[in-house]
N, C-alpha and C positions, 0 to 999 in steps of 0.2 A: 604663610606656611599652610594654614588650614585649607585655603582655597585651592592652592596648588596640589595638595594631597588629595582633596576630593576629586579634582579633575583627573588626576593620574589613576586613582582607584576606579573611577567610572570607565575610563578607557580600558583598563586591564579587565574589568568585569565584562565589558562588551566583547572583548577579544575572547574571553573564556567561554561565554555563551555562544559566540559565533563558532568557536572551535568545536563545541559539543554538537550543535545542530549540523555542522558540516560533517563531523565524524559519523553521526547517525546516518545521514544521507549517503555517505560513502559506503558504510556497511550494507545498507539496503541495496545499493547499486552492485556491489561486489557479490552479494548473495544471489541477486537476480541474474547476474552474468553467468555465474557458475551453474545455476539452475537451468538457464536457457541452453547452455552448452550440453548439459546432460540430456535435456528433453530432445534436442536436435539429434543427438546420437541415438536415442531410443527410436526416433522417427525413422532415421536411416536404417536402423536394424530391422524395423518393421517392413520397410520397403524390400530389404534383402530377403527377409523370410518369405514374403509374398512371391518374389522372383524365384526363390528356391523351391517353393511348393508347386509351382507350375504357372501356366499362363492365366492371366486375369481376363475374364470375358463375361459378357451378358448372354443369358440364354432366353431368347424371345419366345421360345416354345413353352416355357414355364413361367407363368405370370403369378406374382405374389400380391395379395391384397394387403394394403397398409392403411391405417388411420393416422395420417400425418398431422402432428400437433405442433403448432407454433408456440414455443415456450414463452414468448414475449407477450402475446395477447390471448393465449390459451385457445385460439380457434383451431378447429380440426377440419381436415379434408380427406375424403376417401379416395385413394388412388391405387392403380395397379402398376407394378414395375417388374421387369424381367429379373429372374434370379441372377445374382452376381456370383459367379463361380471362380474359385481360386484352385487351380489344378483339378478342374472338373468336379470340385466339391462345393456344395452350398453350405453357408454358415448357419442357415436356419433363421428362425425368429425367436431367439432365446431371451426371455425377460427375467427368468428366475436366476439370481446370482449364484445359486448352488449348482446349477447345470453349467458345465464347462463349455466355453466357446473357443474353438481353435484360434491360434495366433493372438487374439486379443488377451485372453487370460494368461497365456504363456509369457507375453511381454510384461504384463502388469506384475505377475509373480516374480519375474526376474529383475525388473528395474524399479518397481514401486510406482511408476507413472501410470496414469489412466490412458487407455487406448480406445480409439473409436474408428470404425470404418463407415464412411458415408457413401451413399449412392446419389448420383445426380438425378433430380426428380423431373426436370423440365429444361426447356431451352434458356430460361432466365438464369438457371444455375442454382436454384434452391437445393440444399443438400440434406438428405434424410439419413438419420442414424440407423443403420441396419444391424450393427454388431458393436457392442461397447462394454467396457468395464466401469463406466460412469453410472452411478446410481441416482435415482430420484429420492425425494424426501421420504417416500413410502418404502424405500429399500429395494426397489425393483430396477432392473437395467433400463436405461433411458432410451431404448429403441423406440422408433416411431416419432420421436421429436425431430425437428429439422431446423436448420439455419436458413432463414430467408435471404434471398439475394438483396432485397431492399426492405426497409422498414415501412410503416404505415404512411410516413411522410414522403416516401420515394427516395430517401437517402440510401445510397449504396452501402452494403456491408463490406468493410475493408477486407475481411477474410475471403469472401466469395470473389471479390474483384481481383485479388491477387491470384487465386486459384484458376479462375477463368482465363487469366492472362498467362497461365503456365508457370506461375511463380509460387514460392512458399510464403507463408505468413508466420512471423514470430512475434510474440508479445502478450500483453495482458488481454484477456477476453472473458466475457460472461459465458459460462458453460452450464446449462440447465438451470441451476439455482444458486450459483456462487462464482466468484472470480477465480480464474486459473492463470498460471503462467503457461503459455501454450506454444505449440508448433504444428502447423498444418502444411501438408504437401499434396500435390495433385496425384490422383490415381488414373492411369491410362491403360486401355486394353492393348492387345497385340497389334492393332492397327494404328496406335498412337492417339486414339480418340479419348477425350476426357470423359470418364465414367463416374468419377467420385473423388474422394480425398481421404486422407488418413490423418488422424489427430493424435498427438501425445501431449500430456500436460499434467500438472500437479496443482492441487488447490492452494490458493494463497494462504488459507488458514493453517494448513499443514506446514508450509514453508516458513511462515512468520513466527511460529511458536518460539523457537530459540532466539530469534531476533528480538522479539518482544521482551523476553526474559533479560536479555543483555541491556536493553533500553531501560527497563524497570529497575535495574541494579545501579544505574548511574545516580550519584548524589552530587548536588551543587551546593557548596558551603554547608551550613548546618541543616537547612530545611528546604533548599531549592531542588528542583527536579525537572527532567524533560518529559514531554508528553507528545502524543501524535493524534491528530484528528482527521476524519474524512472531510473533504472540501466541497464535494458536489453531490447532486442527486438526492435520493431519499435518505442517504446516510450523512448528508451534510451536517457537520457539527457533532458527529458521533465519535466517542472515544475509541480509538484503535488501541492505544497504549495510555494508561493512566498511571498516577502515582502508585507504585507498588502493585499495579495490576488490579486494584480493588474496584475500579469502576469501568473496566474494559467493556466496550459495547454499549455503554450508557449514552443516551442522547443529551447533550448539554448546550445545544445551539442557542437557546433562549436564556441561558444563565447570565445573570447581571452582577456587577460589582456593588460595593457598598454605596456608591453614588447613584445606582440605578442604570448604569450604562451597560448595554448588551455587548460586552467586550468580545465574547466568543464569536458572535456573528460578524463583528467588525474584523476580527483576525482572519476568519476563513474567506470573507469577501475580498479583503485586501490581498490575501496570499495568492489567489489565483491570477492576479494581475501582475505578479512579480515575474521577472525574467529568471531563467535557470541560474541558480547560485546566488541570486539577489536576496538580501535579507531585510526585514523590517522590524521595528521595535514598538512595543506598546507598554504603557505605564498605567497602572490602575490600583485603587485601594481594595484590599481584600480582607474580609473578616472570617477567620477560621472558627469552626465550632469549638466552643469552650474558651475562646478569647474574648476579652472585654472591649477591645477597640480594633478597628481595621489597621492593617499595615500596608504600606505601598510596595508594590511588586513590579519588577521589570521583566519583560519577556521578549526574547528575540526569536524570530521564526522565519522559515522559508517554505516554499512549495515544491514538493517532489511530484512532478506531473505524471510519471509512469505509473505510480500507485495511487494518484489522487490523494496524497497525504500532505497535511500541514505538520511539519516537524518543528516543535517549539521547545525552548529551554528557558526557565524563569527562576528568579531568586528574589528575596526580600531586600529592600534597600537598607534597612537597619543593619542587616548582616554585612552588606557591602561596606557600610560606613562605620563599622566598629572601630577600624583603625583611625578614621577621621575623628571619631569621638575621643579616642585616646590622645590624638594630637591636640585636639581642642582643650582637653583637660590639662595636658602638659603645658600648653601655651598659657592657659589661665594661671597655672601655678608659677610659671616663669614670670609672667607680668606682675603677679603679686609680690614675688621675691624681689624683682627689680624695683618696685615701688617702695618696699620696705627698706631695701638697701639705700635707695636714693634719698628717702626721708631721713634715714639715719645719718647719711653723709651730710645732708643739709643742716641737720641739727648740730652735728659736730663742727661743721664749717662755721655755722652761726655762732656757736659758743666760742670757737677760736677767734673769730672776728671781734666779739665783745671783749 
């Protein structure tokens, strides 16, 4: 009875943990899908506003000096580009967020999404921000920064590749200093020549606020909970969502369990090898602050590649096996009762035989 009960409880616990991580992944996907649809509509509206304002063209007789900054390696290049005109109007070089920029600020105020107009810098396809509502860490508009067509290793930028081929790009991208959900589409002049691109997007940090709150509110058993980690790059092993949000943003890659095992590193490194929807389990002893001895913990996790998230849910085994413990106690009581009754029967039978 005890063995079968334990096996059944383990199976149900695994199903529950799987259900939780699957549910979180589904919430993330749904939120991203709705967001991408809204960003795409905003981009389409921007294209329509440009068309309504008049023809888009370059004015070679008026050259503009730019100091183009690569945000990835911070290197700068001085270049001259012809003015980009929309309806015979130049948008200027506006870096102060308090000074209004036509089109860009109108769309941002109306939709809440960030908007940027890019101008093609060269034949390679490097794209310079010439008007934007995206701000730098210093609080100025991020004009003058550009997206290189290739990185320092020669790897092609997927955004630029799509744009040069006349296609749009939708997805997660690094914008100036943080991750965004984005949509990029080509900008062409009246001759049909590619002269730039237009960006609309929303910072992930803004999008994920309500999502994080929902994840943090989930409780598993008495003290179990879900959490989310970054899996790659400089943020590998950093909390995206922690228990009750108390440690969000904290780096825990080198955290070890009571036996000295670097279990977080093991989780994130194993996670990125998982197929979409595939889940893995880890079991480790964990000593909470204020407790006298470690308790065994079970965690199920999966990898959500679009956000580079490891989504995990864990609970303590002693909480899982509370019912098993009750069954064991009941079994012991039953065995003692059977022994007492059996001995009594034997005594009575023996006396009767005598």
